[in-house]
N, C-alpha and C positions, 0 to 999 in steps of 0.2 A: 555538527551537533551543537556547537557553542552558541551560535545565534539563536537556534531554536530554544536552547535552554534559557538564554537571556529573556526571551519572550515569555517563557513559562514562569520564570522567577518574578518577572514584572507583574504578571497576572495574579500570581499566588503569593505575593510578597507578604511576609509575616505569618503565612500558614504552613508553608513547606519547609522541612529541614530542621525544625527545632531551633529557631534563631535565638531563643531565650533559654535554651537548655544547657546542661553541663557539657554536652558535646553536640556538634552539628551532625547531620546525617552522614556526611562524607567521612567524618572522624569515626562515627559508629561503625560504618562498613569497613573502614581500613583497619580498625583495631579489634573488632568483635566478631566479624564475619569473614575472615580471611579465606576460609574454606570454600566460599562461593566462587571465587575466581571469576570466570566469565559466565557462570551459570546464572540464568534468570529464573528465580523461583517465584511463581505467581499462584500458589495454592494455599494461601494463608487461611482461607475459610475452612480448608480441610485440616491443616496443622501448620501452625506458625513455627518459626525456627528459634532454636535456643541460641543464646549468645555464648561465644567461647569464653568470655570472662565470667559469665554466669556459671558455666560448667567448671571452670577453675576454682571458683569460690565454693561450689558444691563439693568438689573433690577434696579441697582443703578442710572443709567442715567435717566431712565423713571420715577423713583420714586422721584427724586430730582429736575427735570426740568419740566417746563410747555411748551408743544409744541401745538400751535394752528394751525388752517387751514392756510396754507401759502398764500391763496388767500385773504389776508386782510392786514391791516396796523398796527395791534396791536403789542405790544412787543412780545407776545407769538407767533404770526404769523411770525414776523421777525426772531425769533429764529428758527422756522421750516424752513423758507426760507434759512437761513444761513446753517443749517444742510444739506438740500437738495443740496445746491450749493457745499458744501465740499464733499459730497458723489459722485457727478458727477465727480469732479476732481480726486477723488481716483480711480474711475473706469477707467477714461482716463489714469491716471498714470500707472495703472496696466498693460495696453497694450501699454504703451509708446506712447500715442497718444497726439499730441499737440492740445490744445484747439483752436488754430488758424486754424487748419485744420479739427478738428473733434468735434462733439457734442455727449453728452450722453443723450439718451431718456430712462427714466424708464418705464418699462412695467410690466405686471402681471406675466411675466416669459419669458423664451427663446422662447417658442411657440408663445406667443403674439407678440414678436418682429419680428419673421419670418412672421407672419400673416400681420403685419403692412406693411412690405416690399412688400409682394405679392399683397395686396390691393391697394397700392399707386403707384406701379411701372408703368411707362408710356408704357404699352403694346400697340402693334399695330400688324396688320396682317404680318408685316415684321419682327417682333420681334421673339426672340427665348429664351426659358428657357432651359439651359443645366445644368445638375447636374451629379455628380458622382453616380454610382450605389450604393455605400456605403453611404447612407444618411438616416437620421432619417425621420420618417413619417411626422414630422412637417415641414421638408424641402420639401418633396414630395408634401405636400399640396399646395405649391405655384403654382404647375403645374395647379391646377384648375383655378386660376386667369388668368394664361397665356392662357390656351386653351379657356376659355370663352370669351376672347377678340380677338380670332382669331389668336393668336400667335402659333408658333410651340414649341414643347418640345421634348427633347430626353435625354437619359442617356448615360453616357460614362464610360468605364473602363480605368484606367490609369495603364500601365505596365512600371515599371522602369527597365532599363537595369541592369542586375545582376552585371555587371562589371563597369558600369559608372552611378553613381547616378544622374548625371546631364542630362542624356539622358532618354527619355520616349517615349512610344508609346500610342496613344489614339485610343481606339476601340469604335466606335459609334454604339449605338443601334438604333432601328427603330424610325423614326421621327413620332411623334404623332400630329395630328390636328383634331379638331372637326368641323371646318367650311369646307364644301365641295367645296367652291369656289376655282377656280384655280388662283394661284399666279404666274404670269409670271415674271421670274427672270430679264428679260431685262427691266421690268417696275419698278423695285425696286430702291428706291433712295439711299439706303445704309446708310441712316441717322437714322435708327431705333435703339432703345436701346435694347440690349440683356443682359441677366443676367446669370452668371455662379455661381453655388453654390457648395461648398464642405466643409466637416468637417475638422477641424484641426486634429482631432483624431476620428477614427471610434468607436462608442460606442459598436459595436458588437465585433470587433476583436482587437482593440487597435492599428491598423495601423495608423501611422501618415503621413499625406499628406504634401508634400513639399510646403512651402509658396511661392516658386518660381513660382507656378502656377498663382499667382496674376500678376506678371510682365509679364509672358509669354502670358497670355490671353489679357492683356491690350496692349502689345507692339508687339506681333507676333501671333495673333490669326489665321492668314492665314496658318502659318506653322503647328499649332496644328490641325486645322480642315481640312487641305489638300484639298483646293478647294471647300469647302462647301459654298453655297451662303450666309450663315450666318456670314462668316468670315469678311465680309465687314462692318458689323454694328458696333455700338459703344458698346463695352463690359464693363459691370460693374460686380464686383466680390463680392460675399457674402461668408463670412466664418462663419460656425456654430462652435463656440468655447464653446458650452455648456459643453461638456465633456473635451476636450483638454485644456480648459482654467484653469482647476484646477491644472495642473502640468506644462504646457508649454503654457502660453498665447501668442497670436500672437504679434509680435513686429511691431507695425504700423509705427514706425519711419523708418523701413526698407522695409516693404511690405504694400503699400498704398491701401489696400482693401477698398471698398466703404461701405460695411455693415458688421458688426461683432456683433454676438449675444452672450450674456453671461447669465448663470443661477447662481444666487448668492448663493443659498443653496447648489449647487454642489461645490462651492468654500470653504465655511466655515460652512455649516450646517443650519444656521439661518440668515435671515428670509426665509421662504418658500413664494411662491407667489410673488416673486420679481425678475425681470430680467432686462436686459439692452440691448438697441440697440445703438451701437456706429456707428455713420453715418458720413461719410465724408461730410463736409458742402456743397461742390459743388454738391454732389449726392443728398443731402436732398432737394435742390432747384428743382430737377426734379420730385420729388414725388408729386402725385396728390391726395389730400385728399378731399373727398366730405363732410363727416360729420363734424359738429362743435358742441362744447359743452361748458360748463362752464370752464373757464380758457384758452380756445383756441381762444377766440374772443376779440377784442378790443371794438367792438360795434355791436349791432344787433337791428333791429326794428321788432317787433312781427307781425304786420299786413301787411307788404309789403316785397318783396324779396330784403332785404338788409342785408348784414353782412360784417363787416370789421375784417379780421382775424389778429391775432398777428403775428409779423414778426420773433420773436425768434423761433429757430428750436425746442427747447424743449417745449416751450409754445404751438406751433402749433400742435404737435403730441401727447401730453399727455392729453387725454380727461379726464375732471373732475379733482377732487382733487387727487393728487398722494398719494400713501400710505406712508405718511410722517413719521409715527411712525416706520414702517418697515425700511424706508430709514435711520432713525436716528440710527438704530442698525448696519448699514453697517460698520461704522468706527471701531467697536470693532472686527469684523471679519477680516478686512484688517490688523488690528494691529497684529494679530497672524501670518498671512501669511508673513507680512513684517519682523517680528522678526526672523522668521526661514529662510527667503528668499526663493523665488520660485525655484531657482536653487537647493538649498539643498533639498527642498521637492521633486523635480523631481528626484534627485539622490537617495533619500531614497526610494521612492515608486518603482522606476524602479529596484533597486537592489532586492527588494522582488519579483517582477514579474519575473525577470530573474531566480532567485533561484527556484521558483515554476515551471516555464516552464522546467527547466533542470531536476527536479525530475520527473515530469509527463512524459517527453519523455523517461526517463530511465526505466519506469515500464513495466514489461512483466509478462504474465501468465506463469505457469509452462511449458506449451507447446511451449513457445517462441513467442506467439502472443502478439503484442504490446497492451497495455491497453488503451492508450490515443491517440486521434486524436486532435491535436491542429489546430486552425484556425487563419489566419491573416497575415502570411508572409512566404516567402521561408525559408527553413531550415537555410540558411546562416544568416538570420536576427533574428531568434527566440531567440537565445542565446546571442545576442548582445543588446546594449541599444538603439535600433532603433524603439522600440514599446512602446506604453504607458503602464501604470500599469494595464492592463486588460489581463486576460487569458480566452479565450473562447475555449471550447473543448467538446467532447463527449467521452464516455467510451465504450469499447468493452468487450464482454464476451469471455471466452476461445474458444468458437466455432465460433467466428467472428461476431456474431450478436451483436446488440447494447443494452446497458442498456438505458432505458428511462430516460430522464433528470428529469422527475418528481420523479422517484425513488431516484435519487441522491439528489434532493432537500428535499425530505421527510426524508431520512436518515440523511442528514446534519442537518436538524432542530432538530432531536432527539439528535444529538451530540452537540447541542449548536452552530451550524455554520449557519450564515445567508448569503445566496448567492442568485443569480438570475438565472432563467431559461427561455427559450423561444427564441424569436427572438429579443427582446429588442426594439420593434418598429422600426426595421431596416430591412424591408423585402428584400431589394436588397442585402445587405451583407449576410443575412441569406441564400437566394437562391444561391448566388454565392459560398459561402464556403461549403454549404451542398450538392452542385451539384444538386439542384432541378430545373427541367425544368418548363416551363409554364404549360405543361400537368400535371406534378407532383403537382404543386401548386393548379391547378383547381381540380384535383382528390382529393387532401386533403380536399379542401373546400366542395366538394360534399360528402365526407365521414363524414362531420360534424365538421371538425377542424376549430376553430377560435382562435384568440388571447386569451391567458390566460386560455385555457382549459387543460384537462388532456390527450389529444391525442398526446402523445409525440413520438410514433412510428406509422407510417402509411405505409402500403405496404412494411414493412421491412426497411424503411428509417427514420432517425430522422426528426422531423418537426422543431426542434430548437436545442439549445445547452445549456450548463452550463457555467455560467460566474462568475468569481471572480475578484474583483477589489480592489485596495488598495488606502488608503488615507494617509494624512500626519501623522495621529496618529497610523497607522498600525504598527505591530511589527513582529519581527522574530517569536515569539511564535504563533502569529496568523497564519502565513504561515506554520509553522511546524505542528501545530494542524491540519490544513487542509490537507496537504499531507499525514500525518499519517492516517487520516480518509479515504482517498482514498485507501491507501494501505490496511488497515484493512478490508474495506468493499467491495472492488471491484477487488482485485488482487487474483487470484487462485494460491495458493502455493502448493508444493509437500506435500502429506499426510495431506492436510487441511481437516478438518471435513466438511462433506457435509452440505448444507444449511438447509435441512430438517432433523428432528430427524429420524434416520434409525434403523430398527430392521429387523431380518430375518422374512420370511413369516410365519413361524410357530408361532413365538411370536406375530406377528401382528394379526393373526387370531386365537389367543388363545381361547380355550373353557372355560376359566375362566368365572365365572358367572358375568353377567353384568345386572344391574337393573336400573329402573327409580327412581331417587332420588328426583327430584323436578319438578313441573309444574308451570310455571309462565305466567300470562296473563297481557298484557299491553293494556287496553281498549283504552286509549287516546295516540296517537302517541307522543313519547318523554317524556311522563309523567311517574311517578313511577308506577310499576306494583304490583301485589299481587300473593301470592302462594296459590295453592289449592291442596288438597289431591286427588281429583277426578274432572275431568272436561270434558265436551262434546266436540266432534269434529264436524266440519262442512266442507263443500267443500272449505272454505276459510282458514282452519287451525283450531286453537283453537277458539271455538265460542267466538265472541265479541273481539277477539284480534285485536288491532289497527283498530277498526271500527270507531273511532272518531279522529278528528284532530282539531287543532287550527290554525287560519289564522289571519294575520294582517288586518287592514282595507283596505290595498291595494291589498289583496289577496295572500300575501306571506305566504307560509306554515311555521309555527314556529316549530323549533326543538331546542334541547339542544345546538347545535353548536352555535346558535345565541342567544338563551335565556336559559342560564344554570339554571335559577330558576325553569324551568319546572320540574326538578328532585324532587322538594319539593312538587309538587302537587301529592297527594296520591290517589289511586283508589281502589275500591273493588266492587264486584258484589254479590248481594244476588239473586240467581236463583229462590228461592221460592217466594220472594217478587217481583221479576222482576224489580229490581232497581239497577242502577249504582250509587254508592256513591263516592263523590269527596271531599277531604279535602285539606286545605292549611293553613300553619302557618300565612298567612296574612288575612285569613277570619275566622270570629268567628263562622260561621254557616256551618255545613256539608251540601253539596249540593246533593239532591237526583234527579236523572234523570231516568224517567221511560223507561224501555226497550221496552215496548209496549204502546206508548202514546194513550190516549183516543181518540184523533182526530188528523187529519193531520193539522199542522199549516200552510201549504201552502207555506213555505219558501223553495224553491228548486233552485239549481244552478248547474253549471258544473265547475269542476276544473281539472287542470293537475298536477299530481304528478309522478315524475320519468318517464315521457313520456306516462303515462296512463291517459286517460280521465275518470273521475268519475262523476256520478250523486250523489249529496249530498243533505241532508236535513238540513236546518238551525234551529236555536233555537231563542227564544224570548229574549227581552232586559234584562230580569231579570237574565237569565242564562249567557248571554254574559257579563253582568256587573260583575257577580261573578268572572268569569275567568279573566276579565280585572284587577280586584283588586288583584287576586292571582298572576298574572304575572307582575303587575306594569306597564302595557301598554294596550292600547285598542286592543281587539281581539274578534273573534267570534268562536263559536263551530259549527262544521259540522259533520254529520254522513253519512257514505257511504251507499248509497241505491242500486247502481249497478256500475259495471265497465266493461271496455272493454280493456283488457290488450293487447298491440300490440307493445311492444318495447323490443329489446334485444341488449345488448352491444357486444355480441359475436355470430356471425351468425353460427360459427362452433359448438357452444354448447359444448365447451371443459369443462370437469369436473374441477371445481374449479375456472373457469373464466367466468361463464355465469349466468345471471339472470334467474329466473324461468319464462319461457314464456308459459308454458303449464297449469299452475294453475290459479285459480281465487284467486286474492289477494285483501285484504283490503288495508291499507296504509303502509304495510311493505316495507322496502327498497329493499330487495333482494328476499326473499322467504317466504313460509308460516311458517317455523320453523327454529330456530337456536338451535343446540344441542352442549352442552359443557360437556366435561368429567372432573370429579373431579381428576382423575389420571393425566390427561394432565396438569391441573391447578397446581397440587402438584409438578410435574416436573418443570413447569415454575417457581414456587416460589423458588425451589432449585437453579435454574439457576440465578435468580435475586439475591439471597443471595450470590452466588459464585462471581458474577460480582461485587457486592458491596464490598466484601472482597478484591478482586483483585485491586479495585480502591481506597482502603484505607478508605472505609466507614464503618469500624467496628462499631458495636453498633447501626447502623441504621436498624431498623426492618421494612421491607416492604413486606407485604403479600397481595396477590391478591385473592379476593373471586370470585367464578364463576359468582356471580351476577354482577361483574364489566362489563361483556361482554353482559349484557342484553339478556340472553338466554331464550328460551321458555321451553326447556327441559334440565335437568342436569342428567347425568348418573354417576353411580359409579361402580367400578369393571373393570377388564381387564387390559390391558397394556396401558401406556401413548401413545396417538396419534394413537391407533389402529383404531380409527374412520376415519383416513385419507384414509384407504384402503377399507372402506365399500362402496359397490355399492348400497345396499339396506339393510333394516332391518325390523324386526318385533318386535313391542312392544306390549306385550300381544298377542292379535289376530288381531292387526291392522298393516297394511303394509305401509312402507314409502320408497321413493327413495332418495338416496343421490345426491345432486347437486354439491357436491365438497366443497372445503374449503371456509371459510368466510374471505374476505380480510378486515383486520383491519385498522382503522384510529386512529387519535390522540384522539378521544373521549374516548377511554379506558384509557387514561392517566389522566382523570379528576376524582377527588375524591370529594365526597359530605359528609362533616362531620360537625356536630353541626351548621347546617344552613349556612355553608361556602362552596364555590366552590374553590378548589385548583387544580393546574396542576403540573404534574411532567413529567419526561421522561419515567417512567415505567408504565406498563409493555411492551410498544411498543418497547423500545430500546433493551430489551433482546430478545423479539420475533424476531426482525429484524436480530439478530445475528445468528439465526439458523432456522428460519421459512420462509425465502424468496424464492419465486418461480416466476421468470420472472417479477419482480417488485412488486409482491403481498406479503404481510405479512399475512400468513394464521394462523388462530386459530379457532377451532370449524368447524362444517359442517352445510351447509344449506340443508334443506329437504323439500320434498313434500309429502303430504298425498295421498296415492292411494286409493281413496274411492271405496266402493263396491256399485254399482248402485242399487243392490237389497235390500239394507238395509237403512232404514231411518236414517238421520243424528242424530235425537234425541235418537237413540238407541245405539250410538257409543260413548264410553267414554274412556279416558285415566286415569290410576290410579297409584299413587305413589306405588312403589313395583312391578309393572309389570316387567317381565323379558324382556331383550333386546337380540334379536338374530340377529347378522349381517349376510349378504349375504345368506339369507335363501330362495331366490326365484331362 
């Protein structure tokens, strides 16, 4: 990495690392961000990180000073009022806003600031809300206020001339109105107030908008709107600087916008839940506020319609008591930014972004196909310093199809890299850069896609993107680790080993003896199971397997993903006694539950699990109390009495990618059975050891037991991964169909030892290096029991030692 860094430093000499600052970037990381360790944090557009020294100063401040409610006259209240006043001035200074022209209103965040403008703006049927297509949902939400008041709304695209940055073309989208009344243009007074909103920097692409838009809209709206009836109104301008403010705050001494919103945690990490609306004083007088509260009125009479509002702009719009303790911490954040200077922060973060863009654009698969599609600007700008420190992109496979962004995020997390995926609450930019039409968007919604889900590819197109973003404490090492991760994980090179473990057909279908080594039953979903030498089958799989589950008092199904302590709840079943026994280290008494209760307790309900509706039987308070103690939270136990499975994630039923839609299931996630091979596990352990040595982790012993994967059946014998090619199999004289590979998640990285829950990157990181198929990391196979209708379930048993014969039908 040393020679690569030398080249980087040579290219970005004087820009990277704060060479003229009080500390270099290496010193900043070593003294103020020790908690990062080997973590690579690349989501500063979502939330930047607070400095440890910053938090120490905040703690010292709050622990040595007494701050009271500022709506009082005591000394502690006066101290708070002084702190709030100083913080307002710091916010104004940050954007070079004169207090004679502007005021700072503290809000609960940038979104609340935007909401305030939308609620209070003087909309009329002649008004218009115009906004760039690249805007956050929190800006788009203003549209609801405009339309509800009879105003029009429309989006625009702004195209700059490639040869003349001062020249631009505005493309207007369809005008929206909700009121069907006809508005005759010749009856318009032309005195209505219009609002134009744009971001200083797009949080999807990093594109920076020219602040000249402020002057142009205020002074020459007719030229921009080219004859639109709205050009004659009085235009006011809102800048969303929530993202752009972190590296290039708008200069209000040069560009007199009316409303500017900031998010303080995006500037310096802490406090969260605090934003600011910088409002031009003349514009504030036009806002119409209906609600009043404590702090916003000079006087009010309770039993008649009388209220006298305060005249100060801040007092009028800050409902209730401001978050004065959070505001007290603002000065410590600004102290850091001011010591580095915002221009140096901008140069530092931009140099990292330019470097990453250049590397990503250079990546090619062995067949010459480009790996990366960057979004946000023409090629002429991508490698210049005209974009913010955001890189938004998608990756292509050698055949030209797309890698899903969730696959990228999943693998990045395994590599200790934190990034963001999706549309980032910016639907306009997302649709624009991904080329998604209205029909595409509606089709995606009909297919079930919503924000934050796992539907990353629909109809062959990405539904979102991958985004990395840099903050003032980001380093070259962060950027280099990220681009190396992309190269290692997504670029196909000549003679590269295939993603899945490959053998010739003769070896994969070897006649080497394969036997059933273990049978494991998990009566209660996500709780510990037990092994048996012999066990009966049913139409649902192993009898009593996942027949019970635990739910919260709100009906949420509890699993180890949210309640890791469930792994310590141990179960066993005595078939002769007809009792399920449950034990927990938190409970002194072993709980017996009858498999065949003496009477129906009458507690019946319906629940949905994985898209399937179940009828369930509940239990009495004594049993529910036992489980509440075992998990340390209120919960209830339910037993499956019937189900109607009607859900499939893959309508094509491709092997390895489909849930079992033909079987009767209890509360299993995917299928009746999960089979794991000891030989495959042994090979996996060898690979984990090899990776550990290659990374310099000698002496670290890490071995995975097949039980880590929560299998129902463990087999021994044969070749590693031979099970991948099985279409069906016979165990003893019982027949099963293979449903393909089991897609693994981070749950297999959780280790339960000595009553403690620990998490590592293994074995999923190693599996990802050689077991990836179209975004899935496969290990083990899912199976369905092919029952014989002529034989009663009670007569069919599996037994350890049974021979396993693949592809025997």
